[in-house]
N, C-alpha and C positions, 0 to 999 in steps of 0.2 A: 422950741421945733416944730413946725407942720407934722398934723399923726390927717399923712394925704393917706393913706389906709382904713388904718383903726376907726376914722368918722365917717364915712363913707361904711364903711361893713358896718356898724352901727346902725345908721340910716335901714341900709335894706331887712335887717333885724328885724325892725319895730316893725317893717312895711312887710317882710313877713306873715310877723304871730300877727298881725295888724288882720292881716288877711284867713287870717289861722278863724279868725276872735278869741285869740286867749284872754282871757280874765286874769290875768295878770299883780295880784294885791302882793306890794309893798309891808313890808314896814320894819322898823329900826333907823332907815339910811342913814338916818343924821350919828348914828356911829364910826360913820370910818368916818376919817379926821380927812377936812380939807384941804391941808400941809402936808407933805413928809410921809416916810414912809410909813409901814405896816403888811401885813401877814393877814390874807384875808381868805379862811378856814371854812369848806361845805363838807355836808355830804355827799357821797355820788352813789345816781340812780338812774342818768337819761348823758348822752352823748352831746343832747346840747345845754349842761348845763352852767357854760364856760359862759355862755352866750346869757345869762340869766342871774349865776354870779357876777358877772361884770357888768347886767343890769339895775342893780341893787347899788350900786359907785355912782351910776350919771349921776343922781343926785344934787349928791357932793363937788356935783365936778371933775369927776376922775376916774384916770384910764385905769386896768384893770390889768397887769403882764403875767399870766400864767406858767406855771410848768406843764407842756407836755410832753409826752414820749416821742421823740423824735421821726419814728418812723408817720408823724403825721405830716412835718414839718417835707419831707419828702416824698409826698404826694401830690400829682401835678397842677391839681386845682389848692388845695391846703396850705400846701408846704407856702406858694409864695402871700400866700398871703396872712399866715401867722408871722413868717419875717418882719412883712413892712408891718402887723403888731405891735411886733416886736414884744415874742412870746417869749420864752425859752424852752429852751429843746433839751429833753433829758432822755440822757442815753445809761439805760440801765445799769452797764461794762463801766461807766463812766462818769457815773454819776455827781461825781467831784466838781467836772468842770460845771456842770449847771445849778452845782448847791455856790460855785466863785460869781461866777456870773448872777442869781439871785441875792446872792448879797452882795454881790456890790449898786445895784439896782436898786432895794435897799438902802446902802448910805444917803444913794444920790436921791431919794428922796418919792421912791417910786412906790407903789401898792403890787405887793403881789401876790394871786391865788395861789392857793393849794388846794388840792382833794388827796387829805393828808390814809384817804382808807385803799388811797393810791388806784384800784378799780374800780370799775360798777360795782354797786349792791344789787345782785337779782330778788335776795332778800326780802330789799328795801327796808333791810334794819342798817342801824350803824354794825361801820366792821371796827376790827383792833384801827387805833392808828395808829400812825410811822410819827418819829420825833424830828421829821426835819424840818417841818415849820416850828418849831417851838427851839431847835436850835436857830436855825432863822433868827427867827426874833429876836433871841440874845445877847447875840454876835453882830447882831446889825442895831441892838437898845431901841427896838419898836415893837408896838404893842399887838398882840396877835389877836383876832376880828376875825370870833366866829357869826356863824348862816349856820342855817336850813334851806333846803327846797321839798318844798309836793308839791307834787301830778307831774314834774315833769317828765317822769317817765310813760306817763301815760301819751307823751310824743313823741318820744325814740327812743328806747331801751334795748341795751341785748339779749338777742335773743326771743326776739319780736318785731313787728315789722313797724315801720315808721308810717306814723296817723296826721300826716300833712292835709290830712278838709279840715270842711269846714266843722269843726266841732267842737267849739267855741268850751275849750278844755279850759278849768278853771290851774292858776298856778300858782301856789304861795309857798313867797319867801319874807322870813326873820332874820332880821339882823339881832343878834343882842352886842352888847355896849364889850368893850376893850375888857381884853385876859393879858395881863401884865406877864412878862418873864423875866423874871432877875436874874441876872445873871452866876449870883449865890449859890441857886435855884435848880438839879436835876433835871434835865430835861422830858423823863418820863414819867417826874410826878408833875411839871406842866402839864404835860401832852394828858395826863388822865386829867386833870379839872378843864382840860379844854376840849375834850371829852365827850365830861358830863355837861359843858356847859349847850355844845351845839346836842344832844343826845335834850334836850329840855325845850331849845327851841325847835326840834322836828315836830314833837311831842303836842310844843304848842300851835304848830302848822297844820300839823293832824287834825286839831280840834277843832281850827278854826276852818280849813278847809270845807267847801259849800255844798259838793255834792256827793252820795252817793254810791258805791257801784247800781246800775240800772235793774241785772238779773243775772241768776248765779254762772252766767259766762262771764259778765261782767267783774269777776271778784281776783283777780289773775294781779291787780295793781296796788291788790291790798297783803297788808303780812298777814300773816299764818296766826300770829300772836293777837293780830283785834279782828280775825272772824274770816281773812282771806286766802287766800288758796295761791298766792306766791309761794316760792319754796320754805325754805325753812335755812338758815346758816346753817343746821347739822347736812341737810338735801341738798344743798348748793354744794358743799362742802366734799361729800363722798360724791355729785356727780363732779367735780370735780377730778 
């Protein structure tokens, strides 16, 4: 079936990123299968993460269908785009419908994108993972593909103004080898292995990141444990 919406949206995103002069460094896309279903799992630090996660699959000529809050589908602008790109709305009060939709898509050979932290991490560190991604992979008999993003929070994240200026911001993307999800193992154990792998990829992306804060006012995007002024996970929890 022709992708009448998805491919033009990708083209528009690439044009915007070029205008912003974003320096996107992607490694590991070859781990994303060229055919068949898979669950692509990433950390979540920006409102634009679904775009960058999807870009990682383009070298393999794959389009990623994301599970996203149903409120995004109700927006007058984003709603028609999300539906046209065949993303999957998630109603948190009726999650079983979205789960069934994602499972059917995986069995049909699609790649489903999941952010298992569920919401943006304002500390820019990994939060706990929900087990849904592992359960989907188990039930569909497909691999989990771990990946990590770094730098996207500098473009647009929760609690900060978006930066759509020509700022030359680097974005680092790392994709790892598949994590198997055997049906005879606990989803919780698989999720722990998956989170460990995403953590390793996140640390690799941070080490590879080519810039450091310009001054004391530019440390907000660096986690506290790396010397930055982003709130700690405990501070985020207390503020919530």
